[in-house]
PDB file with one MODEL, atoms N, CA, C and O in Angstrom:
MODEL        1
ATOM      1  N   MET A   1       1.263  21.338 -16.705  1.00  0.00           N
ATOM      2  CA  MET A   1       0.813  19.982 -16.658  1.00  0.00           C
ATOM      3  C   MET A   1       1.869  19.032 -16.015  1.00  0.00           C
ATOM      4  O   MET A   1       1.476  17.951 -15.578  1.00  0.00           O
ATOM      5  N   TYR A   2       3.615  19.481 -15.902  1.00  0.00           N
ATOM      6  CA  TYR A   2       3.651  19.182 -15.322  1.00  0.00           C
ATOM      7  C   TYR A   2       3.834  18.872 -13.671  1.00  0.00           C
ATOM      8  O   TYR A   2       4.437  17.921 -13.173  1.00  0.00           O
ATOM      9  N   ALA A   3       3.048  20.091 -12.900  1.00  0.00           N
ATOM     10  CA  ALA A   3       2.527  19.478 -11.597  1.00  0.00           C
ATOM     11  C   ALA A   3       1.382  19.175 -11.585  1.00  0.00           C
ATOM     12  O   ALA A   3       1.029  19.394 -10.426  1.00  0.00           O
ATOM     13  N   VAL A   4       0.272  18.678 -12.317  1.00  0.00           N
ATOM     14  CA  VAL A   4      -0.407  18.292 -12.378  1.00  0.00           C
ATOM     15  C   VAL A   4       0.346  16.085 -12.121  1.00  0.00           C
ATOM     16  O   VAL A   4       0.129  15.218 -11.275  1.00  0.00           O
ATOM     17  N   ILE A   5       1.132  16.146 -13.299  1.00  0.00           N
ATOM     18  CA  ILE A   5       2.173  14.953 -13.556  1.00  0.00           C
ATOM     19  C   ILE A   5       2.663  14.216 -11.867  1.00  0.00           C
ATOM     20  O   ILE A   5       2.739  13.111 -11.330  1.00  0.00           O
ATOM     21  N   GLY A   6       2.924  15.813 -11.516  1.00  0.00           N
ATOM     22  CA  GLY A   6       3.977  15.435 -10.301  1.00  0.00           C
ATOM     23  C   GLY A   6       3.187  14.906  -8.862  1.00  0.00           C
ATOM     24  O   GLY A   6       3.722  14.290  -7.940  1.00  0.00           O
ATOM     25  N   LYS A   7       1.729  15.344  -8.961  1.00  0.00           N
ATOM     26  CA  LYS A   7       0.532  15.448  -7.903  1.00  0.00           C
ATOM     27  C   LYS A   7       0.483  13.674  -7.827  1.00  0.00           C
ATOM     28  O   LYS A   7       0.831  12.742  -7.101  1.00  0.00           O
ATOM     29  N   LYS A   8      -0.258  13.978  -9.213  1.00  0.00           N
ATOM     30  CA  LYS A   8      -0.245  12.274  -9.085  1.00  0.00           C
ATOM     31  C   LYS A   8       0.655  10.470  -9.120  1.00  0.00           C
ATOM     32  O   LYS A   8       0.299   9.296  -9.024  1.00  0.00           O
ATOM     33  N   ILE A   9       2.415  11.513  -9.386  1.00  0.00           N
ATOM     34  CA  ILE A   9       2.855  10.824  -8.742  1.00  0.00           C
ATOM     35  C   ILE A   9       3.138  10.590  -7.485  1.00  0.00           C
ATOM     36  O   ILE A   9       3.375   9.473  -7.026  1.00  0.00           O
ATOM     37  N   LYS A  10       3.128  11.819  -6.753  1.00  0.00           N
ATOM     38  CA  LYS A  10       2.744  12.021  -5.143  1.00  0.00           C
ATOM     39  C   LYS A  10       1.624  10.779  -4.591  1.00  0.00           C
ATOM     40  O   LYS A  10       1.704   9.754  -3.915  1.00  0.00           O
ATOM     41  N   LYS A  11       0.936  11.268  -5.055  1.00  0.00           N
ATOM     42  CA  LYS A  11      -0.215  10.513  -4.487  1.00  0.00           C
ATOM     43  C   LYS A  11      -0.497   9.332  -4.644  1.00  0.00           C
ATOM     44  O   LYS A  11      -0.971   8.679  -3.715  1.00  0.00           O
ATOM     45  N   ILE A  12      -0.233   8.731  -6.022  1.00  0.00           N
ATOM     46  CA  ILE A  12       0.076   7.292  -6.428  1.00  0.00           C
ATOM     47  C   ILE A  12       0.957   6.309  -5.266  1.00  0.00           C
ATOM     48  O   ILE A  12       0.531   5.252  -4.800  1.00  0.00           O
ATOM     49  N   ARG A  13       2.361   6.987  -4.921  1.00  0.00           N
ATOM     50  CA  ARG A  13       3.329   6.924  -3.996  1.00  0.00           C
ATOM     51  C   ARG A  13       2.816   6.423  -2.701  1.00  0.00           C
ATOM     52  O   ARG A  13       2.957   5.327  -2.158  1.00  0.00           O
ATOM     53  N   THR A  14       2.212   7.450  -2.353  1.00  0.00           N
ATOM     54  CA  THR A  14       1.542   7.673  -0.949  1.00  0.00           C
ATOM     55  C   THR A  14       0.511   6.992  -0.502  1.00  0.00           C
ATOM     56  O   THR A  14       0.073   6.938   0.648  1.00  0.00           O
ATOM     57  N   SER A  15       0.075   6.381  -1.631  1.00  0.00           N
ATOM     58  CA  SER A  15      -1.085   5.424  -1.319  1.00  0.00           C
ATOM     59  C   SER A  15      -0.782   4.542  -1.577  1.00  0.00           C
ATOM     60  O   SER A  15      -1.596   3.640  -1.381  1.00  0.00           O
ATOM     61  N   LYS A  16       0.506   4.179  -2.160  1.00  0.00           N
ATOM     62  CA  LYS A  16       1.232   2.488  -1.920  1.00  0.00           C
ATOM     63  C   LYS A  16       2.238   2.474  -0.520  1.00  0.00           C
ATOM     64  O   LYS A  16       2.900   1.484  -0.209  1.00  0.00           O
ATOM     65  N   HIS A  17       2.230   3.439   0.068  1.00  0.00           N
ATOM     66  CA  HIS A  17       3.029   4.002   1.429  1.00  0.00           C
ATOM     67  C   HIS A  17       4.551   3.637   0.744  1.00  0.00           C
ATOM     68  O   HIS A  17       5.132   2.625   1.139  1.00  0.00           O
ATOM     69  N   LEU A  18       5.044   4.330  -0.088  1.00  0.00           N
ATOM     70  CA  LEU A  18       6.173   4.058  -0.584  1.00  0.00           C
ATOM     71  C   LEU A  18       7.011   5.577  -0.363  1.00  0.00           C
ATOM     72  O   LEU A  18       6.568   6.545  -0.981  1.00  0.00           O
ATOM     73  N   THR A  19       8.133   5.745   0.461  1.00  0.00           N
ATOM     74  CA  THR A  19       8.622   7.064   0.629  1.00  0.00           C
ATOM     75  C   THR A  19       9.349   7.334  -0.706  1.00  0.00           C
ATOM     76  O   THR A  19       9.386   6.592  -1.688  1.00  0.00           O
ATOM     77  N   GLN A  20       9.983   8.683  -0.523  1.00  0.00           N
ATOM     78  CA  GLN A  20      10.683   8.788  -1.829  1.00  0.00           C
ATOM     79  C   GLN A  20      11.646   8.709  -2.348  1.00  0.00           C
ATOM     80  O   GLN A  20      11.976   9.021  -3.492  1.00  0.00           O
ATOM     81  N   ALA A  21      12.469   8.051  -1.099  1.00  0.00           N
ATOM     82  CA  ALA A  21      14.031   7.109  -1.176  1.00  0.00           C
ATOM     83  C   ALA A  21      13.324   5.639  -1.711  1.00  0.00           C
ATOM     84  O   ALA A  21      13.687   5.306  -2.839  1.00  0.00           O
ATOM     85  N   VAL A  22      12.636   4.991  -1.223  1.00  0.00           N
ATOM     86  CA  VAL A  22      12.271   3.769  -2.245  1.00  0.00           C
ATOM     87  C   VAL A  22      11.905   3.995  -3.314  1.00  0.00           C
ATOM     88  O   VAL A  22      12.240   3.167  -4.161  1.00  0.00           O
ATOM     89  N   LEU A  23      10.968   5.328  -3.831  1.00  0.00           N
ATOM     90  CA  LEU A  23      11.141   4.959  -5.554  1.00  0.00           C
ATOM     91  C   LEU A  23      11.784   5.177  -6.009  1.00  0.00           C
ATOM     92  O   LEU A  23      12.066   4.532  -7.019  1.00  0.00           O
ATOM     93  N   ALA A  24      12.385   6.070  -5.681  1.00  0.00           N
ATOM     94  CA  ALA A  24      13.650   6.923  -6.338  1.00  0.00           C
ATOM     95  C   ALA A  24      14.522   5.927  -6.693  1.00  0.00           C
ATOM     96  O   ALA A  24      15.080   6.177  -7.762  1.00  0.00           O
ATOM     97  N   LYS A  25      14.959   4.521  -6.010  1.00  0.00           N
ATOM     98  CA  LYS A  25      15.539   3.727  -5.834  1.00  0.00           C
ATOM     99  C   LYS A  25      15.238   2.749  -6.942  1.00  0.00           C
ATOM    100  O   LYS A  25      16.017   2.236  -7.746  1.00  0.00           O
ATOM    101  N   ARG A  26      14.127   2.625  -6.826  1.00  0.00           N
ATOM    102  CA  ARG A  26      13.497   1.875  -7.900  1.00  0.00           C
ATOM    103  C   ARG A  26      13.769   2.353  -9.110  1.00  0.00           C
ATOM    104  O   ARG A  26      14.352   1.623  -9.911  1.00  0.00           O
ATOM    105  N   ALA A  27      13.389   3.698  -9.471  1.00  0.00           N
ATOM    106  CA  ALA A  27      13.525   4.226 -10.727  1.00  0.00           C
ATOM    107  C   ALA A  27      14.283   4.617 -11.000  1.00  0.00           C
ATOM    108  O   ALA A  27      14.156   5.341 -11.987  1.00  0.00           O
ATOM    109  N   LYS A  28      15.586   4.499 -10.437  1.00  0.00           N
ATOM    110  CA  LYS A  28      16.974   4.423 -10.488  1.00  0.00           C
ATOM    111  C   LYS A  28      17.190   6.408 -11.032  1.00  0.00           C
ATOM    112  O   LYS A  28      17.819   6.885 -11.976  1.00  0.00           O
ATOM    113  N   ILE A  29      16.312   7.129  -9.883  1.00  0.00           N
ATOM    114  CA  ILE A  29      17.022   8.267  -9.790  1.00  0.00           C
ATOM    115  C   ILE A  29      16.963   9.301  -8.439  1.00  0.00           C
ATOM    116  O   ILE A  29      16.447   8.712  -7.489  1.00  0.00           O
ATOM    117  N   SER A  30      17.246  10.290  -8.213  1.00  0.00           N
ATOM    118  CA  SER A  30      17.560  10.703  -6.684  1.00  0.00           C
ATOM    119  C   SER A  30      16.360  10.738  -6.446  1.00  0.00           C
ATOM    120  O   SER A  30      15.351  10.337  -7.025  1.00  0.00           O
ATOM    121  N   VAL A  31      16.597  11.320  -5.427  1.00  0.00           N
ATOM    122  CA  VAL A  31      15.496  11.724  -4.328  1.00  0.00           C
ATOM    123  C   VAL A  31      15.646  12.886  -4.717  1.00  0.00           C
ATOM    124  O   VAL A  31      14.842  13.147  -5.612  1.00  0.00           O
ATOM    125  N   PRO A  32      16.382  13.806  -4.430  1.00  0.00           N
ATOM    126  CA  PRO A  32      16.014  15.575  -5.069  1.00  0.00           C
ATOM    127  C   PRO A  32      14.939  15.592  -6.291  1.00  0.00           C
ATOM    128  O   PRO A  32      13.848  16.123  -6.497  1.00  0.00           O
ATOM    129  N   PHE A  33      15.939  14.619  -7.080  1.00  0.00           N
ATOM    130  CA  PHE A  33      14.899  14.893  -8.077  1.00  0.00           C
ATOM    131  C   PHE A  33      13.843  14.749  -8.263  1.00  0.00           C
ATOM    132  O   PHE A  33      13.205  15.525  -8.974  1.00  0.00           O
ATOM    133  N   LEU A  34      13.192  13.446  -7.535  1.00  0.00           N
ATOM    134  CA  LEU A  34      11.910  12.860  -7.621  1.00  0.00           C
ATOM    135  C   LEU A  34      10.943  14.097  -6.825  1.00  0.00           C
ATOM    136  O   LEU A  34       9.793  14.442  -7.096  1.00  0.00           O
ATOM    137  N   SER A  35      11.664  14.495  -5.991  1.00  0.00           N
ATOM    138  CA  SER A  35      11.076  15.535  -5.569  1.00  0.00           C
ATOM    139  C   SER A  35      10.649  16.933  -6.153  1.00  0.00           C
ATOM    140  O   SER A  35       9.556  17.481  -6.010  1.00  0.00           O
ATOM    141  N   PHE A  36      11.601  17.330  -6.751  1.00  0.00           N
ATOM    142  CA  PHE A  36      11.575  18.394  -8.036  1.00  0.00           C
ATOM    143  C   PHE A  36       9.980  18.287  -8.858  1.00  0.00           C
ATOM    144  O   PHE A  36       9.135  19.149  -9.101  1.00  0.00           O
ATOM    145  N   LEU A  37      10.044  16.691  -9.159  1.00  0.00           N
ATOM    146  CA  LEU A  37       8.879  15.991 -10.248  1.00  0.00           C
ATOM    147  C   LEU A  37       7.474  16.239  -9.426  1.00  0.00           C
ATOM    148  O   LEU A  37       6.468  16.768  -9.899  1.00  0.00           O
ATOM    149  N   GLU A  38       7.615  15.792  -8.238  1.00  0.00           N
ATOM    150  CA  GLU A  38       6.722  15.587  -7.393  1.00  0.00           C
ATOM    151  C   GLU A  38       5.655  17.282  -7.258  1.00  0.00           C
ATOM    152  O   GLU A  38       4.437  17.422  -7.144  1.00  0.00           O
ATOM    153  N   ASN A  39       6.381  17.957  -7.311  1.00  0.00           N
ATOM    154  CA  ASN A  39       6.630  19.348  -6.563  1.00  0.00           C
ATOM    155  C   ASN A  39       6.106  20.508  -8.344  1.00  0.00           C
ATOM    156  O   ASN A  39       5.844  21.687  -8.579  1.00  0.00           O
ATOM    157  N   GLY A  40       6.190  19.500  -8.964  1.00  0.00           N
ATOM    158  CA  GLY A  40       6.391  20.455 -10.568  1.00  0.00           C
ATOM    159  C   GLY A  40       7.525  21.241 -10.641  1.00  0.00           C
ATOM    160  O   GLY A  40       7.415  22.362 -11.137  1.00  0.00           O
ATOM    161  N   ARG A  41       8.465  20.900 -10.285  1.00  0.00           N
ATOM    162  CA  ARG A  41       9.604  22.148 -10.421  1.00  0.00           C
ATOM    163  C   ARG A  41      10.674  21.430 -11.437  1.00  0.00           C
ATOM    164  O   ARG A  41      11.764  22.000 -11.485  1.00  0.00           O
ATOM    165  N   LYS A  42      10.566  20.594 -12.022  1.00  0.00           N
ATOM    166  CA  LYS A  42      11.637  19.924 -12.860  1.00  0.00           C
ATOM    167  C   LYS A  42       9.998  19.259 -13.877  1.00  0.00           C
ATOM    168  O   LYS A  42       8.883  18.853 -13.550  1.00  0.00           O
ATOM    169  N   LYS A  43      10.743  19.480 -15.185  1.00  0.00           N
ATOM    170  CA  LYS A  43      10.110  17.829 -16.158  1.00  0.00           C
ATOM    171  C   LYS A  43      11.391  16.931 -16.375  1.00  0.00           C
ATOM    172  O   LYS A  43      12.556  17.270 -16.584  1.00  0.00           O
ATOM    173  N   GLY A  44      10.779  15.599 -16.253  1.00  0.00           N
ATOM    174  CA  GLY A  44      10.933  14.374 -16.501  1.00  0.00           C
ATOM    175  C   GLY A  44      11.152  14.231 -18.504  1.00  0.00           C
ATOM    176  O   GLY A  44      10.665  14.835 -19.460  1.00  0.00           O
ATOM    177  N   SER A  45      12.092  13.154 -18.347  1.00  0.00           N
ATOM    178  CA  SER A  45      12.291  12.500 -19.663  1.00  0.00           C
ATOM    179  C   SER A  45      10.959  11.318 -19.834  1.00  0.00           C
ATOM    180  O   SER A  45      10.351  10.808 -18.893  1.00  0.00           O
ATOM    181  N   LEU A  46      10.799  11.146 -20.833  1.00  0.00           N
ATOM    182  CA  LEU A  46       9.439   9.942 -21.387  1.00  0.00           C
ATOM    183  C   LEU A  46      10.505   8.767 -20.457  1.00  0.00           C
ATOM    184  O   LEU A  46       9.879   7.942 -19.791  1.00  0.00           O
ATOM    185  N   ASP A  47      11.542   8.712 -20.423  1.00  0.00           N
ATOM    186  CA  ASP A  47      12.005   7.480 -19.982  1.00  0.00           C
ATOM    187  C   ASP A  47      12.406   7.392 -18.534  1.00  0.00           C
ATOM    188  O   ASP A  47      12.675   6.302 -18.030  1.00  0.00           O
ATOM    189  N   THR A  48      12.460   8.701 -17.745  1.00  0.00           N
ATOM    190  CA  THR A  48      12.285   8.426 -16.010  1.00  0.00           C
ATOM    191  C   THR A  48      10.535   8.691 -16.307  1.00  0.00           C
ATOM    192  O   THR A  48      10.155   8.611 -15.139  1.00  0.00           O
ATOM    193  N   TYR A  49       9.831   8.835 -16.756  1.00  0.00           N
ATOM    194  CA  TYR A  49       8.278   8.451 -16.377  1.00  0.00           C
ATOM    195  C   TYR A  49       7.673   7.309 -16.242  1.00  0.00           C
ATOM    196  O   TYR A  49       6.811   6.808 -15.520  1.00  0.00           O
ATOM    197  N   MET A  50       8.514   6.949 -17.347  1.00  0.00           N
ATOM    198  CA  MET A  50       8.076   4.932 -18.055  1.00  0.00           C
ATOM    199  C   MET A  50       8.549   4.535 -16.618  1.00  0.00           C
ATOM    200  O   MET A  50       7.678   4.152 -15.836  1.00  0.00           O
ATOM    201  N   ARG A  51      10.132   4.603 -16.107  1.00  0.00           N
ATOM    202  CA  ARG A  51      10.478   4.135 -15.239  1.00  0.00           C
ATOM    203  C   ARG A  51      10.251   3.851 -13.528  1.00  0.00           C
ATOM    204  O   ARG A  51      10.613   3.007 -12.708  1.00  0.00           O
ATOM    205  N   LEU A  52       9.278   5.320 -13.548  1.00  0.00           N
ATOM    206  CA  LEU A  52       8.229   5.930 -12.324  1.00  0.00           C
ATOM    207  C   LEU A  52       6.953   5.051 -12.518  1.00  0.00           C
ATOM    208  O   LEU A  52       6.342   4.548 -11.575  1.00  0.00           O
ATOM    209  N   ALA A  53       6.667   4.938 -13.606  1.00  0.00           N
ATOM    210  CA  ALA A  53       5.406   4.044 -13.574  1.00  0.00           C
ATOM    211  C   ALA A  53       5.605   2.544 -13.837  1.00  0.00           C
ATOM    212  O   ALA A  53       4.636   1.792 -13.722  1.00  0.00           O
ATOM    213  N   LYS A  54       6.549   2.174 -14.110  1.00  0.00           N
ATOM    214  CA  LYS A  54       6.989   0.992 -13.301  1.00  0.00           C
ATOM    215  C   LYS A  54       7.022   0.530 -12.399  1.00  0.00           C
ATOM    216  O   LYS A  54       6.282  -0.398 -12.072  1.00  0.00           O
ATOM    217  N   SER A  55       7.961   1.071 -11.656  1.00  0.00           N
ATOM    218  CA  SER A  55       8.130   0.894 -10.210  1.00  0.00           C
ATOM    219  C   SER A  55       6.863   1.208  -9.195  1.00  0.00           C
ATOM    220  O   SER A  55       6.794   0.786  -8.041  1.00  0.00           O
ATOM    221  N   LEU A  56       5.890   2.018  -9.841  1.00  0.00           N
ATOM    222  CA  LEU A  56       4.722   2.357  -9.467  1.00  0.00           C
ATOM    223  C   LEU A  56       3.656   1.198  -9.020  1.00  0.00           C
ATOM    224  O   LEU A  56       3.043   1.016  -7.969  1.00  0.00           O
ATOM    225  N   ASN A  57       3.710   0.192 -10.797  1.00  0.00           N
ATOM    226  CA  ASN A  57       3.001  -0.594 -10.592  1.00  0.00           C
ATOM    227  C   ASN A  57       1.754  -0.270 -11.781  1.00  0.00           C
ATOM    228  O   ASN A  57       0.814  -1.048 -11.946  1.00  0.00           O
ATOM    229  N   ILE A  58       1.931   1.056 -12.596  1.00  0.00           N
ATOM    230  CA  ILE A  58       0.731   1.586 -13.513  1.00  0.00           C
ATOM    231  C   ILE A  58       1.510   2.015 -14.317  1.00  0.00           C
ATOM    232  O   ILE A  58       2.674   2.403 -14.417  1.00  0.00           O
ATOM    233  N   PRO A  59       0.136   1.784 -15.182  1.00  0.00           N
ATOM    234  CA  PRO A  59       0.374   2.228 -17.101  1.00  0.00           C
ATOM    235  C   PRO A  59       1.153   3.248 -17.068  1.00  0.00           C
ATOM    236  O   PRO A  59       1.160   3.918 -16.036  1.00  0.00           O
ATOM    237  N   LEU A  60       1.800   3.534 -17.915  1.00  0.00           N
ATOM    238  CA  LEU A  60       2.484   4.590 -18.026  1.00  0.00           C
ATOM    239  C   LEU A  60       1.570   6.251 -18.521  1.00  0.00           C
ATOM    240  O   LEU A  60       1.918   7.383 -18.184  1.00  0.00           O
ATOM    241  N   HIS A  61       0.095   5.784 -19.582  1.00  0.00           N
ATOM    242  CA  HIS A  61      -0.283   7.017 -19.556  1.00  0.00           C
ATOM    243  C   HIS A  61      -1.772   7.261 -18.649  1.00  0.00           C
ATOM    244  O   HIS A  61      -2.816   7.867 -18.890  1.00  0.00           O
ATOM    245  N   SER A  62      -1.273   6.464 -17.511  1.00  0.00           N
ATOM    246  CA  SER A  62      -2.320   7.181 -16.389  1.00  0.00           C
ATOM    247  C   SER A  62      -1.994   8.056 -15.914  1.00  0.00           C
ATOM    248  O   SER A  62      -2.849   8.742 -15.356  1.00  0.00           O
ATOM    249  N   LEU A  63      -0.079   8.637 -15.883  1.00  0.00           N
ATOM    250  CA  LEU A  63       0.425   9.593 -15.260  1.00  0.00           C
ATOM    251  C   LEU A  63      -0.116  10.970 -16.313  1.00  0.00           C
ATOM    252  O   LEU A  63       0.024  12.095 -15.833  1.00  0.00           O
ATOM    253  N   PHE A  64      -0.755  10.837 -17.805  1.00  0.00           N
ATOM    254  CA  PHE A  64      -0.941  11.582 -18.255  1.00  0.00           C
ATOM    255  C   PHE A  64      -2.260  11.813 -18.822  1.00  0.00           C
ATOM    256  O   PHE A  64      -2.475  12.394 -19.886  1.00  0.00           O
ATOM    257  N   THR A  65      -3.325  11.204 -17.860  1.00  0.00           N
ATOM    258  CA  THR A  65      -4.575  11.474 -18.547  1.00  0.00           C
ATOM    259  C   THR A  65      -5.856  11.189 -16.921  1.00  0.00           C
ATOM    260  O   THR A  65      -5.548  10.707 -15.831  1.00  0.00           O
ATOM    261  N   GLY A  66      -6.907  11.579 -17.269  1.00  0.00           N
ATOM    262  CA  GLY A  66      -7.377  11.628 -15.633  1.00  0.00           C
ATOM    263  C   GLY A  66      -7.393  10.341 -14.861  1.00  0.00           C
ATOM    264  O   GLY A  66      -7.784  10.408 -13.696  1.00  0.00           O
ATOM    265  N   LYS A  67      -6.926   8.874 -15.472  1.00  0.00           N
ATOM    266  CA  LYS A  67      -7.531   7.967 -15.353  1.00  0.00           C
ATOM    267  C   LYS A  67      -6.850   7.024 -14.409  1.00  0.00           C
ATOM    268  O   LYS A  67      -7.367   5.941 -14.138  1.00  0.00           O
TER     269      LYS A  67
ENDMDL
END
């Protein structure tokens, strides 16, 4: 499940032409941690996913659903 969420984060980030550094700064996480999340090697807290969703300007539930 975390690998799927990570792929969604990466896909949305790249579609918005954001670098990992920019998104990480907006979400107040480190670039290595964002990389781990995008590759499914780490799982984030709900707070982390909330900050990422807000930074990507998407609803939180879209990270967890097919929509």
